[in-house]
N, C-alpha and C positions, 0 to 999 in steps of 0.2 A: 313569138316575135323575137326571141333571143336565140341566136344561132351560133353553133360551133362548127360550121360547115367544113372547114379544112383541118380541124383538129384531129390528131391521131388518137386512137383509143388508148389512153393511159390510165384507165380507171383502177388498175392494180396498184398504182402508187400516186396518190393525190398530193402534189407538192403544196406547201404553204407559200403562197406568193405574197410579197410585201410591196406596199406602195413605193413608187420610185424605182423599182427594180426593172432592169432590162429583161424582157420576157416575150417570147413568141413574136419577135419582129418589131417591138416598140417599147414604150415605157408604160408601166402599170400606173394609172392615175386614179382608179376608183375600184374598190372592192364592193360587190353587191351586198346590200343590207336587207333585212326583213322588210317586206313591202315592195321591194324593187321587182320588176318583171324579170324572171329568170333566177331569182334567189332560191337557193336550196341549202338548208342548214347542214346537210351532209357533205356537200361538195362545194368547194370555193369557186366562185365565178367573179369576173370583174371586167374592166375595160382597159384597153391598151391604146395609146395614141402614138401615131408616127412622131418621131423626134423632130420633124421639120414639116413646114407647110408643103402642100402639093401645089405644083404649078409655079408660075413666075410672079413678079411684082404687080402685073396688071390685074390679076384676079380672074374670076370666071363667073358667068351668070348662073343663077339658080336654075333657070330654064332658058331655052333658046328664045331669041327676040320675037319670034313669030308666035310663041306660046302665050296664050292668055286663057289657060285652062285650069280647072280645079282638079288636082290629082287625087285629093282626098287624104293626104298625109298630115292630118292635124294632130297626130300623136306627138306629145311633147315629153313624156316621161322617160326615165332611165330604162333602157331595154327596148326602146321602140325605134331607134335610129336605123337598124338593119331593115326592118319591115318597111319603114318609110322609104329608104333608098331603093329597095326592090320595087315598091309601088311606083315611084317616080320614073325609074328606068323602064318599067313595063308600060307606063302610059306615054312617056315621051320618046322612047326608042333611041335610035342612034343619034349622035350629035355631040356637041361640045358644051357640057354644062356640069355643075358641081357634083351632083349625085352620080352621074356617069363616070366622071373622073375617078371618084372613089371606088365605084363598082368595078371598074376595069383595072384598078391599081394592083400591081404585083410588086411587093416590097419586102425585102429581107426573108424571102422564102414563103410568104403568105399572100393569098389572093382573095381573102374574104374581108377586105376593108370596106367601110361604108361611111356615109356622111352622118355625123352625130345628130341626135335629136336636140331640141332646145335645151333640155335639162342636162343631157350628156355634155353638150358644149359648155354649159355653165360649170360643170364639174372640172372640165379642162382648165377653165379660167382660174378657179380657186385652188388648183393643185400646185403645191410648191415644187413639184418634181418636173414640170415642163417649162420650157422657155423658148426663146427665139420667136416670139410673136410680134407681128407688125404693130407699131404704135400709131400707124396712120391709116389703118384700114379695118373694116369690119370682117367678121367670119360668118359664113353661112352655116345654118343648121338644116336638117332635113324636114323640119316642122313647118308646115304650110299655114298661112293665115287665111287666105282666100284665093280667088283665081288669079290675082295679080301680085300678091305680096307673100313673103315668107319671113320667118324669124331669123334674125342675125344677132351677133353679139359684138360689142366694142370691147376689146381686150385692154383698153386703158381705163375707161370709166366703169366697165363692168355692166353697163346697161344693155338690155336686150330690147330690140324693137323690130317692127316690121318694116321691110323695104321692098321696093319693086324687084320682082324675080329676074328682071333683065339687067339689073345693076351688077357690075363686076366686083366681087369681093373675094377674099381669101378662103382657103379650104384647109382644114386639118383632118385627115382621115383617121378613123378609129376602127378597132375590131374587138371582139369579145373573146373571153376564154372561159 
């Protein structure tokens, strides 16, 4: 479920990456720990967030308004956002929705961005290294609740709750290294 799709092979020199560092197109906000999907004690892996929201102030729906379908992306853990995003795009296809926005994103030389899972999104919230979040809007995760709702997070209160997939909320794309 953890992917390094666009990463060049640099196994000969494994750098030590630090939280808050600009790295591979964004800001490092989380270093994987034992128990996280994709963790490897021999090779450092982590998560990078875009330094700004994707899209405009109006936000974007999790799924197109005609969609009332269960995608099956109920994974919420660290390391599952990429698989969730791929499953959403495979099921919903072309259109204008949160996962597709991240899936299609080319930013700072990288094209393997994705919509964070519920727990990945929460790690963005608690990171002291990321800023510029809307105080008046929720942010989508790639984690689904049921056929009509998905998880989102309020970056002011910190609460995570389920909301209608057709509601327009903000998106912050992430990628893994």
